[in-house]
C-alpha positions as CSV (number, residue, x, y, z in Angstrom):
1,M,-5.3,42.5,76.1
2,A,-2.0,41.8,74.3
3,T,-2.3,39.9,71.1
4,E,0.5,37.5,70.1
5,R,1.7,38.4,66.7
6,N,3.8,35.6,65.4
7,G,5.1,35.7,61.9
8,R,2.7,32.9,60.6
9,G,-0.4,34.7,61.8
10,H,0.6,38.1,60.5
11,R,1.6,36.8,57.1
12,A,-1.7,34.9,56.9
13,Y,-3.6,38.1,57.7
14,R,-1.7,40.1,55.1
15,R,-2.3,37.4,52.5
16,K,-6.0,37.3,53.2
17,A,-6.2,41.1,53.2
18,Q,-4.5,41.3,49.8
19,H,-7.0,38.6,48.5
20,L,-9.9,40.9,49.6
21,R,-8.3,43.9,48.1
22,N,-8.1,42.1,44.7
23,K,-11.8,41.3,44.8
24,Q,-12.7,45.1,45.0
25,L,-15.8,44.4,47.2
26,P,-17.9,47.1,48.9
27,C,-17.7,48.0,52.6
28,A,-19.2,45.3,54.8
29,W,-20.4,47.8,57.3
30,C,-22.0,50.6,55.3
31,G,-22.3,48.9,51.9
32,H,-20.8,51.8,49.9
33,P,-17.9,51.2,47.4
34,I,-14.3,51.4,48.6
35,D,-11.8,53.4,46.6
36,Y,-8.9,50.9,46.7
37,T,-6.4,53.5,45.3
38,L,-6.5,55.8,48.4
39,P,-3.5,55.9,50.7
40,P,-3.9,53.8,53.8
41,N,-4.3,56.7,56.2
42,N,-7.4,58.1,54.4
43,P,-10.7,57.5,56.3
44,L,-12.3,56.0,53.1
45,A,-9.3,53.7,52.4
46,F,-9.6,49.9,52.5
47,T,-9.0,47.9,55.7
48,A,-9.5,44.2,56.3
49,D,-11.7,43.7,59.4
50,H,-11.8,40.5,61.4
51,T,-15.3,39.0,61.6
52,Q,-14.5,38.1,65.2
53,P,-12.5,41.0,66.8
54,L,-9.1,40.2,68.2
55,A,-10.3,41.8,71.5
56,T,-13.0,39.2,71.9
57,G,-10.8,36.1,71.2
58,G,-10.2,36.4,67.4
59,H,-6.8,35.4,65.9
60,L,-4.6,36.8,63.1
61,Y,-4.7,33.4,61.5
62,N,-7.6,31.0,60.7
63,Q,-9.9,34.1,60.7
64,E,-12.4,35.4,58.2
65,L,-11.9,38.9,57.1
66,Q,-14.3,41.4,55.5
67,P,-13.5,44.6,53.6
68,M,-14.3,47.9,55.3
69,H,-13.5,51.6,55.0
70,R,-11.0,52.7,57.7
71,K,-13.6,55.0,59.3
72,C,-16.3,52.2,59.3
73,N,-13.9,49.9,61.0
74,A,-13.1,52.5,63.6
75,T,-16.8,53.1,64.2
76,K,-17.5,49.4,64.5
77,G,-14.6,48.9,67.0
78,A,-14.4,45.6,68.8
79,T,-18.1,44.7,68.3
80,T,-19.8,42.1,66.2
81,P,-23.0,42.8,64.4
82,P,-26.1,41.5,66.2
83,T,-27.5,38.2,65.1
84,L,-31.0,38.4,63.9
85,R,-33.3,35.6,65.1
86,P,-36.8,34.7,63.8
87,A,-39.6,35.9,66.0
88,G,-41.7,33.3,67.6
């Protein structure tokens, strides 16, 4: 599925990703700290993951992002975490 990458959406994504980088939060997938000084191609480097994957209808703009290690983001792929519901 091709994703339209207009300038407005891409800039919004980059701006939100930089905001996450500045917060220095741990990985949303594994919970371990992220070394924000690593080069972008390192498996433990920071990436900004879409809470709703682009492959399942997410957009570059108006989208919530979460910090992840590059390898955790690759492992997660285009899935969303399961929603826990109360028993009963």
